[in-house]
C-alpha positions in Angstrom: 24.4 16.8 -97.6 24.0 20.3 -99.0 23.3 21.7 -95.6 26.2 20.3 -94.0 28.4 21.7 -96.9 26.8 25.3 -96.6 27.3 25.2 -93.0 31.1 24.2 -93.2 31.8 27.1 -96.1 29.6 29.8 -94.7 30.1 29.5 -91.0 33.5 31.1 -90.8 31.9 34.3 -92.2 28.8 33.9 -89.9 31.2 33.9 -87.0 33.0 36.9 -88.4 30.2 39.4 -89.3 28.1 41.3 -86.6 25.1 42.0 -88.6 23.5 44.4 -85.8 26.8 46.4 -87.1 26.8 46.0 -90.6 23.3 45.1 -92.1 20.6 46.9 -90.5 18.9 48.7 -93.6 17.4 46.8 -96.4 15.3 48.0 -99.4 13.0 45.2 -99.6 10.7 43.7 -97.0 12.3 41.3 -94.0 10.8 38.9 -91.7 11.7 36.6 -89.3 9.8 33.4 -88.3 11.6 32.5 -85.0 11.0 29.8 -82.6 11.0 30.7 -79.2 13.0 27.7 -78.1 15.7 27.9 -80.5 19.1 27.1 -79.4 20.9 27.6 -82.4 19.7 31.3 -83.1 19.1 33.3 -79.8 15.5 34.1 -79.6 16.2 37.3 -77.7 19.4 38.1 -80.1 17.0 37.7 -83.6 14.1 39.9 -81.6 17.0 42.7 -80.9 18.0 42.4 -84.5 14.8 43.0 -85.9 14.1 46.0 -83.8 17.1 47.5 -85.5 16.1 47.0 -88.8 14.9 49.4 -91.4 12.8 48.1 -94.1 10.0 49.0 -96.2 8.3 46.1 -94.1 8.9 44.0 -91.5 7.8 41.5 -89.2 9.0 38.9 -86.7 7.1 36.3 -85.9 7.2 34.1 -82.6 6.5 30.4 -82.7 5.8 29.4 -79.1 6.2 26.0 -79.7 9.1 25.5 -81.6 13.0 25.5 -81.5 14.9 25.8 -84.8 12.6 24.5 -87.3 9.1 26.1 -87.0 8.6 24.8 -90.2 8.8 21.4 -89.6 7.6 21.9 -85.5 4.3 23.7 -86.3 3.5 23.0 -89.8 0.1 24.2 -89.9 1.1 27.8 -88.2 4.2 28.4 -90.2 2.0 28.1 -93.2 -0.8 30.2 -91.8 2.1 33.1 -91.0 3.7 32.8 -94.5 0.4 33.1 -96.5 -0.6 36.2 -94.1 2.5 37.5 -94.8 2.3 37.1 -98.5 -1.1 38.6 -98.6 -0.5 41.5 -96.9 2.7 42.1 -99.0 0.2 42.4 -101.8 -1.7 45.3 -100.4 
C-alpha cells in the first residue's frame, strides 16, 4: 500500500530531522489540523511547533473528538474548517 511505502521510505528522515530547529520559516500559508487525542503526532508538540512558525498566514485547528484522522473522525467539521481556511485565504 502507498501509505506503508511512504512511511517506510520517509520515517528515517522524519526521525533524524527536528523541524522545530530547521524548518520554522515559510513563504506560504501553513495550517495544522490536529486531533486532540492523536497518539501518532503529539498534540502539544504540534501546538508548540505551530507557535514557532513564521508564515504569511498560519492557523492551528483542534478537533476535540479526533485522534490522528480528523478528516475521517469528524468529517463535517473537518470539511467546514477546510472551506473556512479557503474562504479566508481568498481575502
